[in-house]
Structure formats: C-alpha cells, structure tokens
N, CA, C and O of each residue as an XYZ file, in Angstrom:
492
protein
N      -8.656     16.223    -16.643
C      -8.759     15.254    -15.580
C      -9.554     15.865    -14.426
O      -9.261     16.971    -13.973
N     -10.538     15.149    -13.969
C     -11.403     15.611    -12.892
C     -10.677     15.450    -11.551
O     -10.161     14.370    -11.262
N     -10.628     16.515    -10.721
C      -9.956     16.388     -9.424
C     -10.712     15.425     -8.518
O     -11.940     15.348     -8.561
N      -9.973     14.701     -7.706
C     -10.598     13.743     -6.791
C     -11.127     14.466     -5.563
O     -10.538     15.439     -5.093
N     -12.245     13.974     -5.056
C     -12.873     14.583     -3.880
C     -12.840     13.600     -2.713
O     -12.562     12.413     -2.886
N     -13.126     14.110     -1.546
C     -13.130     13.328     -0.313
C     -14.137     12.185     -0.413
O     -15.229     12.355     -0.955
N     -13.760     11.019      0.114
C     -14.626      9.838      0.083
C     -15.735      9.870      1.138
O     -16.663      9.064      1.077
N     -15.650     10.784      2.096
C     -16.675     10.859      3.140
C     -18.007     11.281      2.526
O     -18.054     12.176      1.683
N     -19.070     10.642      2.946
C     -20.399     10.930      2.431
C     -20.767     12.395      2.674
O     -20.647     12.899      3.791
N     -21.211     13.064      1.624
C     -21.652     14.448      1.737
C     -20.543     15.476      1.659
O     -20.828     16.673      1.683
N     -19.299     15.061      1.566
C     -18.180     16.011      1.498
C     -17.730     16.144      0.052
O     -17.476     15.145     -0.622
N     -17.634     17.368     -0.417
C     -17.196     17.594     -1.798
C     -15.869     18.351     -1.853
O     -15.508     18.904     -2.892
N     -15.143     18.373     -0.728
C     -13.841     19.058     -0.689
C     -12.799     18.239     -1.457
O     -12.925     17.024     -1.609
N     -11.775     18.935     -1.932
C     -10.708     18.267     -2.679
C      -9.930     17.319     -1.774
O      -9.627     17.649     -0.627
N      -9.614     16.157     -2.293
C      -8.855     15.170     -1.532
C      -7.389     15.586     -1.443
O      -6.812     16.064     -2.420
N      -6.786     15.399     -0.256
C      -5.375     15.732     -0.064
C      -4.589     14.560      0.515
O      -3.361     14.618      0.591
N      -5.283     13.494      0.926
C      -4.621     12.352      1.555
C      -5.325     11.061      1.139
O      -6.480     11.082      0.714
N      -4.622      9.951      1.265
C      -5.197      8.647      0.962
C      -5.100      7.763      2.196
O      -4.055      7.689      2.842
N      -6.202      7.094      2.515
C      -6.278      6.194      3.660
C      -6.345      4.760      3.149
O      -7.167      4.434      2.292
N      -5.474      3.907      3.683
C      -5.507      2.483      3.373
C      -5.457      1.702      4.674
O      -5.040      2.225      5.708
N      -5.880      0.457      4.619
C      -5.908     -0.400      5.800
C      -5.024     -1.620      5.585
O      -4.944     -2.161      4.482
N      -4.360     -2.044      6.659
C      -3.634     -3.316      6.680
C      -4.349     -4.146      7.735
O      -4.020     -4.092      8.920
N      -5.321     -4.906      7.289
C      -6.181     -5.635      8.215
C      -5.398     -6.639      9.052
O      -5.701     -6.816     10.232
N      -4.400     -7.298      8.471
C      -3.626     -8.313      9.195
C      -2.898     -7.714     10.394
O      -2.682     -8.399     11.394
N      -2.519     -6.441     10.302
C      -1.787     -5.775     11.383
C      -2.678     -4.835     12.192
O      -2.187     -4.155     13.093
N      -3.963     -4.783     11.894
C      -4.896     -3.850     12.548
C      -4.343     -2.427     12.508
O      -4.254     -1.746     13.530
N      -3.976     -2.002     11.308
C      -3.337     -0.705     11.118
C      -4.026      0.073      9.997
O      -4.363     -0.488      8.954
N      -4.229      1.356     10.224
C      -4.703      2.273      9.193
C      -3.535      3.182      8.838
O      -2.855      3.693      9.728
N      -3.296      3.388      7.546
C      -2.191      4.231      7.091
C      -2.775      5.420      6.344
O      -3.483      5.253      5.351
N      -2.477      6.615      6.825
C      -2.928      7.853      6.197
C      -1.705      8.571      5.662
O      -0.814      8.945      6.425
N      -1.661      8.764      4.358
C      -0.489      9.381      3.750
C      -0.873     10.324      2.637
O      -2.047     10.655      2.472
N       0.119     10.763      1.866
C      -0.137     11.689      0.762
C      -1.111     11.092     -0.251
O      -1.246      9.872     -0.347
N      -1.775     11.945     -0.991
C      -2.728     11.506     -1.999
C      -2.026     10.614     -3.013
O      -1.007     10.997     -3.588
N      -2.573      9.429     -3.228
C      -1.996      8.487     -4.184
C      -2.150      9.030     -5.601
O      -3.015      9.865     -5.866
N      -1.305      8.548     -6.507
C      -1.363      9.019     -7.894
C      -2.710      8.712     -8.540
O      -3.212      9.502     -9.339
N      -3.292      7.571     -8.198
C      -4.607      7.206     -8.730
C      -5.371      6.459     -7.656
O      -4.787      5.924     -6.714
N      -6.691      6.431     -7.811
C      -7.537      5.743     -6.830
C      -7.388      4.238     -7.001
O      -7.450      3.726     -8.119
N      -7.192      3.538     -5.906
C      -7.073      2.084     -5.902
C      -8.233      1.503     -5.098
O      -8.708      2.134     -4.153
N      -8.695      0.304     -5.464
C      -9.742     -0.334     -4.655
C      -9.255     -0.539     -3.226
O      -8.106     -0.926     -3.015
N     -10.098     -0.289     -2.264
C      -9.728     -0.467     -0.864
C      -9.020      0.720     -0.256
O      -8.602      0.661      0.901
N      -8.873      1.803     -1.008
C      -8.279      3.018     -0.457
C      -9.336      4.118     -0.485
O     -10.294      4.059     -1.256
N      -9.146      5.107      0.358
C     -10.118      6.184      0.494
C      -9.404      7.525      0.429
O      -8.444      7.760      1.162
N      -9.872      8.401     -0.448
C      -9.322      9.748     -0.552
C      -9.998     10.615      0.501
O     -11.208     10.519      0.709
N      -9.213     11.461      1.167
C      -9.768     12.288      2.232
C      -9.297     13.731      2.099
O      -8.177     13.996      1.661
N     -10.173     14.660      2.485
C      -9.816     16.080      2.517
C      -9.008     16.352      3.793
O      -8.891     15.483      4.657
N      -8.455     17.564      3.899
C      -7.653     17.920      5.081
C      -8.458     17.805      6.367
O      -7.955     17.299      7.371
N      -9.690     18.264      6.345
C     -10.532     18.257      7.545
C     -10.781     16.827      8.047
O     -10.599     16.547      9.231
N     -11.193     15.933      7.157
C     -11.492     14.563      7.574
C     -10.216     13.773      7.892
O     -10.236     12.893      8.753
N      -9.126     14.073      7.218
C      -7.858     13.397      7.526
C      -7.380     13.783      8.925
O      -6.854     12.943      9.656
N      -7.560     15.040      9.297
C      -7.119     15.498     10.617
C      -7.956     14.882     11.732
O      -7.439     14.634     12.822
N      -9.239     14.630     11.480
C     -10.127     14.100     12.512
C     -10.259     12.579     12.486
O     -11.127     12.025     13.161
N      -9.414     11.902     11.720
C      -9.509     10.451     11.581
C      -9.227      9.733     12.898
O      -8.265     10.050     13.598
N     -10.070      8.772     13.221
C      -9.826      7.904     14.376
C      -9.980      6.467     13.905
O     -10.582      6.200     12.865
N      -9.428      5.547     14.683
C      -9.468      4.134     14.310
C     -10.181      3.342     15.393
O     -10.295      3.804     16.528
N     -10.659      2.162     15.054
C     -11.319      1.326     16.065
C     -10.361      0.958     17.197
O      -9.143      0.988     17.024
N     -10.917      0.615     18.342
C     -10.114      0.212     19.492
C      -9.221     -0.960     19.096
O      -9.674     -1.915     18.465
N      -7.943     -0.873     19.476
C      -6.990     -1.926     19.159
C      -6.258     -1.710     17.843
O      -5.317     -2.440     17.533
N      -6.675     -0.727     17.073
C      -6.023     -0.422     15.806
C      -5.029      0.714     16.002
O      -5.167      1.534     16.910
N      -4.038      0.742     15.143
C      -3.022      1.795     15.156
C      -3.179      2.626     13.886
O      -3.484      2.093     12.819
N      -2.967      3.930     14.011
C      -2.976      4.806     12.837
C      -1.545      5.267     12.587
O      -0.898      5.824     13.473
N      -1.069      5.034     11.392
C       0.238      5.546     10.975
C      -0.041      6.738     10.078
O      -0.670      6.607      9.028
N       0.435      7.905     10.501
C       0.228      9.135      9.733
C       1.544      9.525      9.069
O       2.502      9.909      9.739
N       1.575      9.419      7.755
C       2.735      9.839      6.982
C       2.594     11.323      6.678
O       1.474     11.825      6.581
N       3.704     12.034      6.526
C       3.605     13.474      6.245
C       2.821     13.723      4.956
O       3.081     13.113      3.919
N       1.859     14.632      5.054
C       1.050     15.022      3.899
C       1.392     16.467      3.595
O       1.002     17.376      4.328
N       2.120     16.671      2.513
C       2.518     18.029      2.144
C       1.578     18.606      1.115
O       0.628     17.947      0.692
N       1.841     19.845      0.707
C       1.039     20.485     -0.329
C       1.483     20.077     -1.720
O       0.813     20.386     -2.705
N       2.626     19.373     -1.809
C       3.153     18.929     -3.089
C       2.314     17.744     -3.584
O       2.253     16.718     -2.906
N       1.660     17.862     -4.762
C       0.827     16.773     -5.245
C       1.624     15.545     -5.667
O       1.062     14.451     -5.731
N       2.894     15.690     -5.950
C       3.743     14.572     -6.331
C       4.510     14.079     -5.121
O       5.415     14.776     -4.662
N       4.188     12.895     -4.574
C       4.923     12.412     -3.416
C       6.371     12.166     -3.769
O       6.683     11.611     -4.823
N       7.252     12.582     -2.882
C       8.680     12.405     -3.089
C       9.128     11.141     -2.371
O       8.842     10.954     -1.188
N       9.822     10.286     -3.085
C      10.322      9.054     -2.497
C      11.814      9.226     -2.223
O      12.578      9.643     -3.094
N      12.202      8.902     -1.014
C      13.616      9.015     -0.685
C      14.336      7.761     -1.142
O      13.721      6.720     -1.371
N      15.645      7.877     -1.271
C      16.453      6.719     -1.639
C      16.326      5.636     -0.575
O      16.402      4.448     -0.888
N      16.130      6.042      0.695
C      15.995      5.063      1.774
C      14.777      4.167      1.550
O      14.853      2.960      1.782
N      13.660      4.736      1.105
C      12.463      3.949      0.842
C      12.717      2.931     -0.270
O      12.352      1.761     -0.156
N      13.342      3.395     -1.332
C      13.606      2.509     -2.457
C      14.610      1.423     -2.090
O      14.466      0.275     -2.508
N      15.623      1.781     -1.311
C      16.600      0.780     -0.881
C      15.968     -0.246      0.051
O      16.286     -1.432     -0.039
N      15.087      0.181      0.934
C      14.418     -0.750      1.845
C      13.568     -1.745      1.054
O      13.565     -2.937      1.363
N      12.858     -1.274      0.051
C      12.055     -2.160     -0.781
C      12.934     -3.129     -1.560
O      12.649     -4.325     -1.618
N      14.010     -2.605     -2.163
C      14.930     -3.467     -2.909
C      15.557     -4.518     -2.008
O      15.695     -5.672     -2.415
N      15.940     -4.143     -0.795
C      16.540     -5.102      0.134
C      15.542     -6.170      0.556
O      15.919     -7.333      0.698
N      14.289     -5.809      0.759
C      13.269     -6.788      1.137
C      13.061     -7.807      0.021
O      12.968     -9.007      0.278
N      12.987     -7.325     -1.216
C      12.812     -8.228     -2.353
C      14.050     -9.096     -2.525
O      13.935    -10.295     -2.779
N      15.218     -8.509     -2.390
C      16.469     -9.256     -2.524
C      16.582    -10.348     -1.455
O      17.019    -11.462     -1.742
N      16.186    -10.021     -0.228
C      16.250    -10.984      0.875
C      15.371    -12.197      0.591
O      15.773    -13.333      0.841
N      14.175    -11.956      0.070
C      13.288    -13.068     -0.268
C      13.886    -13.883     -1.408
O      13.832    -15.113     -1.391
N      14.451    -13.208     -2.388
C      15.044    -13.909     -3.527
C      16.240    -14.768     -3.141
O      16.403    -15.866     -3.674
N      17.077    -14.294     -2.228
C      18.266    -15.049     -1.823
C      17.923    -16.213     -0.902
O      18.698    -17.162     -0.787
N      16.779    -16.146     -0.254
C      16.408    -17.227      0.660
C      15.468    -18.205     -0.026
O      14.587    -18.780      0.612
N      15.655    -18.390     -1.311
C      14.782    -19.259     -2.102
C      14.879    -20.709     -1.652
O      15.955    -21.306     -1.642
N      13.736    -21.255     -1.283
C      13.592    -22.673     -0.990
C      12.241    -23.083     -1.543
O      11.222    -22.513     -1.154
N      12.206    -24.056     -2.440
C      10.897    -24.446     -3.000
C       9.938    -24.852     -1.892
O      10.292    -25.611     -0.990
N       8.734    -24.341     -1.974
C       7.723    -24.623     -0.966
C       6.399    -24.883     -1.663
O       6.138    -24.353     -2.742
N       5.589    -25.681     -1.054
C       4.234    -25.875     -1.558
C       3.300    -24.987     -0.760
O       3.369    -24.951      0.469
N       2.441    -24.283     -1.442
C       1.491    -23.401     -0.764
C       0.091    -23.920     -1.020
O      -0.330    -24.050     -2.169
N      -0.617    -24.211      0.029
C      -1.989    -24.707     -0.099
C      -2.996    -23.569     -0.158
O      -4.185    -23.801     -0.381
N      -2.525    -22.335      0.042
C      -3.439    -21.202      0.092
C      -4.151    -20.989     -1.235
O      -5.367    -21.162     -1.326
N      -3.388    -20.611     -2.274
C      -3.961    -20.387     -3.590
C      -2.958    -20.865     -4.620
O      -1.793    -20.468     -4.576
N      -3.380    -21.700     -5.534
C      -2.446    -22.114     -6.574
C      -2.164    -20.940     -7.507
O      -3.032    -20.106     -7.764
N      -0.926    -20.897     -8.008
C      -0.549    -19.834     -8.936
C      -1.278    -20.056    -10.257
O      -1.521    -21.202    -10.636
N      -1.632    -18.979    -10.967
C      -2.282    -19.132    -12.270
C      -1.374    -19.889    -13.242
O      -0.155    -19.915    -13.071
N      -1.965    -20.491    -14.237
C      -1.197    -21.259    -15.223
C      -0.134    -20.376    -15.862
O      -0.412    -19.239    -16.244
N       1.072    -20.894    -15.976
C       2.174    -20.167    -16.594
C       2.956    -19.286    -15.639
O       3.948    -18.683    -16.049
N       2.546    -19.188    -14.375
C       3.240    -18.367    -13.390
C       3.992    -19.291    -12.452
O       3.412    -20.198    -11.855
N       5.304    -19.049    -12.325
C       6.136    -19.871    -11.449
C       6.494    -19.046    -10.219
O       7.180    -18.029    -10.320
N       6.027    -19.489     -9.068
C       6.295    -18.813     -7.808
C       7.567    -19.391     -7.207
O       7.654    -20.596     -6.972
N       8.573    -18.522     -6.953
C       9.843    -18.983     -6.413
C       9.873    -18.986     -4.893
O      10.362    -19.937     -4.283
N       9.360    -17.940     -4.282
C       9.389    -17.848     -2.818
C       8.315    -16.877     -2.362
O       7.804    -16.075     -3.144
N       7.981    -16.964     -1.073
C       6.978    -16.082     -0.495
C       7.399    -15.752      0.933
O       7.868    -16.616      1.674
N       7.223    -14.488      1.302
C       7.468    -14.063      2.677
C       6.439    -13.005      2.999
O       6.442    -11.912      2.432
N       5.563    -13.348      3.915
C       4.484    -12.426      4.238
C       3.616    -12.216      3.018
O       3.125    -13.182      2.434
N       3.420    -10.972      2.622
C       2.603    -10.678      1.452
C       3.426    -10.485      0.186
O       2.866    -10.195     -0.871
N       4.775    -10.645      0.273
C       5.639    -10.522     -0.903
C       5.833    -11.883     -1.552
O       6.024    -12.882     -0.859
N       5.787    -11.926     -2.863
C       5.992    -13.163     -3.600
C       7.013    -12.900     -4.698
O       6.921    -11.893     -5.401
N       7.992    -13.803     -4.854
C       8.975    -13.702     -5.912
C       8.525    -14.621     -7.042
O       8.335    -15.820     -6.840
N       8.354    -14.046     -8.240
C       7.918    -14.805     -9.386
C       9.075    -14.929    -10.370
O       9.924    -14.040    -10.450
N       9.111    -16.032    -11.122
C      10.144    -16.243    -12.129
C       9.890    -15.312    -13.305
O       8.743    -15.023    -13.645
N      10.964    -14.850    -13.917
C      10.875    -14.004    -15.094
C      10.525    -14.893    -16.283
O      11.283    -15.813    -16.589
N       9.397    -14.650    -16.970
C       9.004    -15.536    -18.069
C       9.933    -15.456    -19.267
O       9.958    -16.377    -20.083
N      10.707    -14.366    -19.394
C      11.619    -14.212    -20.529
C      12.973    -14.851    -20.284
O      13.770    -14.974    -21.214
N      13.257    -15.267    -19.041
C      14.573    -15.828    -18.743
C      14.603    -17.309    -18.962
O      15.638    -17.943    -18.757
C-alpha cells in the first residue's frame, strides 16, 4: 500500500491529518488521518496542518492528532452517534421532502439535518 502524501501542491511529505469542510456551518475540521481518502477531504502533513488558517467568518475545529495511525474512538463518541440516530428514529413523523426524491426502492422514514433514517429492506 502506497503511503498517502500531503495534498498541498509541491509537498511530498507524509500525511498525518485529514481536513474536511462543513460548508453549512462555515467550519473546517482538522483531525487524525482518515483510514482512506474520501472525496472532499484533504490529507495534510504536520507542517501544513499546523499552519492551517480559514477564511474570515469560518471556524477551525482541531481534533487531537496523535502519532497513532489508528484513530481511537471513545465510547462517548459512539454513544453520542447512537443517541442522535435513536432520537431521529423515535421522532418519526411522515414528511414530504421536495429537496430530492429517494431512489426507487428506498423508504425514507425521517430526516433531521443531514441525518436520514431509512427503512430496513429485509424487515
């Protein structure tokens, strides 16, 4: 497997962090190197991650970037995600969404922000 390098033009240093953007919140999130490269994310070396700045009006959230290549997830993170999904599921009220119709065969139960609860096709 080829090691990932910094996304900055002309930099060939090893990537140690991943930068993603949340455009709706005007937020840049810099955290540990993701397991794989995703569209819309940028791998950065230590030097460029340390010197990162954001446009005026934007916030930068810097998550701890350790030397451990495997990010450790705490139980709190997993519980927060489970609770968010559970909250959307329990507040189910059929709604019509004019934004984008669901693909054929997909039943959308509820939506909150960018989270969507879909029906289990096997149930």
